[in-house]
C-alpha positions as CSV (number, residue, x, y, z in Angstrom):
1,M,-73.7,-177.3,-150.8
2,S,-74.0,-174.1,-149.0
3,D,-75.8,-173.7,-145.8
4,L,-79.3,-171.5,-147.0
5,N,-80.3,-171.4,-143.3
6,N,-77.4,-168.6,-143.2
7,L,-78.9,-166.8,-146.6
8,E,-80.2,-163.9,-144.9
9,N,-76.4,-163.0,-143.7
10,R,-75.2,-163.2,-146.9
11,Q,-75.0,-160.4,-149.9
12,V,-78.2,-161.1,-151.9
13,A,-78.4,-161.2,-155.6
14,V,-82.0,-161.4,-156.3
15,V,-84.9,-160.5,-154.0
16,V,-88.6,-161.2,-155.0
17,D,-90.9,-159.7,-152.5
18,D,-94.6,-160.2,-152.5
19,V,-94.8,-160.8,-156.2
20,I,-98.0,-161.0,-158.0
21,V,-97.7,-161.4,-162.1
22,R,-100.7,-162.1,-164.6
23,Y,-100.5,-163.5,-168.1
24,P,-100.3,-160.4,-170.4
25,G,-103.8,-159.3,-171.8
26,T,-105.4,-161.4,-169.0
27,Q,-106.6,-161.4,-165.3
28,E,-105.3,-164.9,-164.6
29,T,-102.5,-165.2,-162.4
30,A,-99.5,-166.6,-163.3
31,L,-97.4,-166.2,-160.0
32,E,-98.6,-165.1,-157.0
33,A,-97.4,-163.7,-153.6
34,A,-94.0,-165.2,-154.4
35,N,-91.0,-164.4,-151.8
36,I,-87.4,-165.7,-152.7
37,R,-84.1,-164.6,-151.7
38,I,-81.0,-165.9,-153.9
39,G,-77.5,-165.3,-152.8
40,R,-74.6,-163.9,-154.6
41,G,-72.6,-166.9,-156.0
42,Q,-75.4,-169.1,-156.0
43,R,-76.5,-171.9,-158.7
44,A,-80.5,-171.6,-158.1
45,A,-82.7,-174.0,-160.0
46,L,-86.2,-173.3,-160.4
47,I,-88.5,-176.7,-160.8
48,G,-92.4,-177.2,-161.1
49,P,-94.7,-178.4,-163.6
50,N,-95.3,-176.9,-166.8
51,G,-97.0,-173.6,-166.7
52,A,-96.2,-173.0,-162.8
53,G,-94.5,-169.9,-163.4
54,K,-90.8,-170.6,-163.9
55,S,-90.4,-168.7,-167.2
56,T,-92.7,-166.2,-166.1
57,L,-90.6,-165.5,-163.2
58,L,-87.5,-165.6,-164.9
59,K,-88.9,-162.6,-167.4
60,A,-90.0,-160.5,-164.7
61,M,-86.5,-161.0,-162.9
62,V,-84.9,-159.2,-166.2
63,G,-87.6,-156.7,-166.7
64,L,-89.6,-158.2,-169.5
65,L,-93.0,-158.8,-167.6
66,P,-94.5,-156.0,-165.5
67,L,-95.5,-156.7,-161.6
68,T,-99.3,-156.5,-160.6
69,R,-97.8,-156.1,-157.1
70,G,-94.5,-156.7,-155.1
71,E,-91.1,-155.9,-156.0
72,I,-88.1,-157.5,-157.6
73,Q,-84.7,-156.2,-156.9
74,V,-81.7,-157.5,-158.6
75,L,-78.3,-156.6,-157.5
76,G,-80.0,-154.1,-155.2
77,E,-81.8,-152.1,-158.1
78,P,-85.2,-152.5,-159.6
79,A,-85.1,-155.5,-162.0
80,H,-85.8,-153.0,-165.2
81,V,-83.1,-150.8,-164.1
82,G,-80.0,-152.9,-164.1
83,R,-80.6,-154.7,-167.1
84,H,-77.1,-154.7,-168.5
85,R,-76.0,-156.7,-165.4
86,V,-78.5,-159.6,-165.9
87,A,-78.2,-162.0,-169.0
88,Y,-81.0,-163.7,-170.0
89,V,-81.3,-166.9,-172.1
90,P,-84.9,-167.6,-173.4
91,Q,-86.4,-171.1,-174.1
92,S,-85.6,-172.0,-177.9
93,R,-89.1,-172.3,-178.7
94,E,-89.4,-168.4,-178.4
95,V,-86.3,-167.6,-180.6
96,D,-87.1,-167.0,-184.2
97,W,-84.3,-169.2,-185.7
98,H,-85.0,-168.4,-189.3
99,F,-83.7,-164.7,-188.7
100,P,-80.9,-164.3,-191.1
101,I,-77.9,-163.6,-188.7
102,T,-74.7,-165.5,-188.4
103,V,-73.5,-167.0,-185.2
104,F,-70.8,-164.1,-184.4
105,D,-73.6,-161.3,-184.8
106,V,-75.7,-163.5,-182.2
107,A,-73.2,-163.5,-179.8
108,L,-72.1,-160.0,-180.3
109,M,-75.8,-159.1,-179.5
110,G,-74.6,-159.6,-176.0
111,R,-72.6,-156.4,-176.0
112,D,-75.7,-154.4,-177.0
113,A,-76.3,-153.4,-173.4
114,H,-72.9,-151.7,-173.2
115,L,-72.5,-149.8,-176.4
116,R,-72.4,-146.1,-176.3
117,W,-73.8,-143.5,-179.0
118,P,-73.6,-144.3,-182.3
119,R,-74.0,-147.7,-180.9
120,W,-71.3,-149.2,-183.0
121,P,-69.5,-152.2,-181.5
122,R,-65.9,-151.8,-181.5
123,A,-63.0,-154.1,-181.6
124,H,-63.3,-154.9,-177.9
125,D,-66.7,-155.9,-178.0
126,R,-65.9,-157.9,-181.2
127,N,-63.0,-159.6,-179.4
128,L,-65.3,-160.7,-176.3
129,A,-67.5,-162.1,-178.6
130,M,-65.3,-164.2,-180.0
131,T,-63.6,-165.0,-176.9
132,A,-67.2,-166.1,-175.5
133,L,-67.7,-168.5,-178.9
134,E,-64.3,-170.1,-178.2
135,E,-65.4,-170.8,-174.5
136,V,-68.7,-172.6,-175.8
137,G,-66.6,-174.1,-178.6
138,M,-68.8,-172.5,-181.6
139,A,-65.8,-170.1,-183.1
140,P,-65.3,-172.2,-186.0
141,L,-68.8,-171.6,-186.9
142,A,-68.7,-168.0,-186.5
143,K,-69.8,-167.3,-189.7
144,R,-72.4,-169.8,-190.3
145,P,-76.0,-168.7,-190.2
146,I,-77.8,-169.3,-186.6
147,A,-80.6,-171.5,-188.6
148,S,-78.4,-174.1,-189.9
149,L,-77.1,-174.7,-186.6
150,S,-78.6,-178.1,-184.5
151,G,-80.3,-177.4,-181.2
152,G,-77.4,-177.9,-179.2
153,Q,-75.2,-175.8,-181.0
154,R,-77.9,-173.0,-181.2
155,Q,-77.9,-173.2,-177.2
156,R,-74.2,-173.0,-177.0
157,V,-74.6,-169.6,-179.1
158,F,-76.9,-168.2,-176.9
159,I,-75.0,-169.2,-173.6
160,A,-72.2,-167.2,-175.9
161,R,-74.3,-164.1,-176.5
162,A,-75.0,-164.0,-172.6
163,L,-70.9,-164.6,-171.9
164,A,-70.2,-161.7,-174.0
165,Q,-72.4,-159.5,-171.7
166,Q,-70.2,-160.1,-168.7
167,A,-73.4,-159.9,-166.6
168,E,-73.3,-160.6,-162.8
169,V,-76.5,-162.7,-163.1
170,L,-77.5,-165.1,-165.6
171,L,-80.8,-166.5,-166.1
172,L,-81.3,-169.6,-168.3
173,D,-84.9,-171.0,-169.3
174,E,-84.9,-174.7,-170.0
175,P,-81.3,-174.6,-171.4
176,F,-81.1,-178.4,-171.5
177,G,-83.9,-179.0,-173.8
178,G,-82.8,-180.7,-176.8
179,V,-79.3,-180.5,-176.3
180,D,-76.9,-183.3,-176.0
181,T,-75.0,-184.4,-173.1
182,A,-71.7,-182.8,-174.1
183,T,-73.5,-179.2,-174.4
184,E,-75.1,-180.1,-171.3
185,Q,-71.9,-180.7,-169.6
186,L,-70.5,-177.5,-170.7
187,I,-73.3,-175.6,-169.6
188,F,-73.0,-176.8,-166.0
189,Q,-68.9,-176.3,-166.4
190,L,-69.8,-172.6,-167.3
191,V,-72.1,-172.1,-164.6
192,D,-69.7,-173.4,-162.2
193,Q,-67.0,-171.1,-163.3
194,L,-69.3,-168.1,-163.3
195,C,-70.4,-168.7,-159.7
196,L,-66.7,-169.7,-158.5
197,A,-66.1,-166.1,-160.0
198,G,-68.9,-164.4,-158.1
199,G,-71.9,-164.6,-160.4
200,T,-75.0,-165.8,-159.5
201,V,-76.6,-168.4,-162.0
202,I,-80.7,-169.0,-161.8
203,I,-82.0,-171.7,-164.1
204,A,-85.5,-173.2,-165.0
205,T,-85.3,-176.9,-165.2
206,H,-87.4,-180.2,-165.3
207,D,-84.6,-182.4,-164.6
208,L,-84.7,-183.0,-160.6
209,A,-81.7,-185.5,-160.7
210,T,-79.3,-182.9,-161.4
211,L,-80.2,-180.7,-158.5
212,P,-78.1,-182.3,-155.7
213,E,-74.9,-182.2,-157.5
214,H,-75.0,-178.9,-159.6
215,F,-77.2,-176.5,-157.5
216,D,-76.9,-175.0,-154.3
217,Q,-80.5,-173.8,-153.8
218,A,-84.0,-174.8,-155.3
219,V,-87.0,-173.0,-155.2
220,I,-90.2,-174.9,-156.5
221,L,-93.1,-173.3,-158.2
222,Q,-96.8,-174.1,-158.7
223,H,-98.1,-170.5,-159.1
224,R,-96.7,-169.7,-156.2
225,V,-93.5,-170.7,-154.0
226,V,-94.3,-174.3,-152.7
227,A,-90.7,-174.7,-151.3
228,S,-87.4,-172.9,-151.3
229,G,-84.2,-174.3,-149.9
230,S,-81.3,-176.7,-150.4
231,P,-81.8,-179.7,-153.0
232,N,-82.0,-182.1,-150.4
233,Q,-85.1,-180.0,-148.6
234,V,-86.8,-179.6,-152.0
235,L,-86.4,-183.1,-153.0
236,D,-88.8,-184.1,-150.7
237,A,-91.9,-186.6,-151.7
238,A,-94.4,-184.9,-149.8
239,V,-93.3,-181.4,-151.2
240,L,-92.9,-182.5,-154.8
241,A,-96.4,-184.0,-154.6
242,E,-98.0,-181.0,-153.5
243,A,-96.3,-179.2,-156.3
244,Y,-97.2,-181.5,-159.0
245,G,-100.4,-183.1,-157.5
246,G,-102.2,-186.1,-157.1
247,P,-101.3,-189.7,-156.0
248,L,-99.6,-190.3,-159.2
249,A,-97.3,-187.4,-158.6
250,L,-96.5,-188.6,-155.1
251,L,-95.5,-192.1,-156.4
252,H,-93.3,-190.1,-159.2
253,A,-91.9,-188.0,-156.4
254,R,-91.0,-190.9,-154.4
255,A,-89.0,-192.2,-157.5
256,Q,-87.3,-189.2,-158.1
257,H,-86.3,-188.8,-154.4
258,D,-85.1,-192.3,-154.1
259,L,-83.1,-191.5,-157.5
260,V,-81.0,-188.9,-156.6
261,N,-80.2,-190.2,-152.8
């Protein structure tokens, strides 16, 4: 695991400075005064209860949600500027799976940010899309409608779309929900490969047990940053109880802490 005490001395991939984000169309604050630093090559986890701001923060990082205050920089640029350098995989429930599109077409969408006028994909783009599908084991189903796939297969295809984009920062929102063990292991393998190559991966997850083995940094949210550091620092009973709230949560946090140590 990386020594996060020296993070300020490393090249930083994502900077979140004093950020406030409100839910669209309301005055309700989703995330308040968040300050986060994530270094290049890091595997970072966003954890916290439902509605804590994990998805909100990922969408803000890719420029899909406006900031009420503060600034987010990704690879030295404002979040909305360098979108082609950031790949975002939303939660499965946010995708219209009935849209008539094939597995290959979904993967090819990862090339959209790189296309020039008249914005038709070329042989190079198609090759990258197929290579990405091969990496996630979905090339044999390239011609299948996306709607016909299982949950784990769909997640693999959306990971392929992100790989085809060749982004330097990968944002995954709850990628392990409803997937099989083989798909989960594959995702972690791809994450490790991307980070070894210098990429940065940020994953919103509820699975605290995976933090020590698969992540270098963890950020725990509860409409604000409760804690940020190495997994062992964040997997503290008192910290988790503060995030999840109440005596019952404290017992749960202790159980999780004992499980992963």
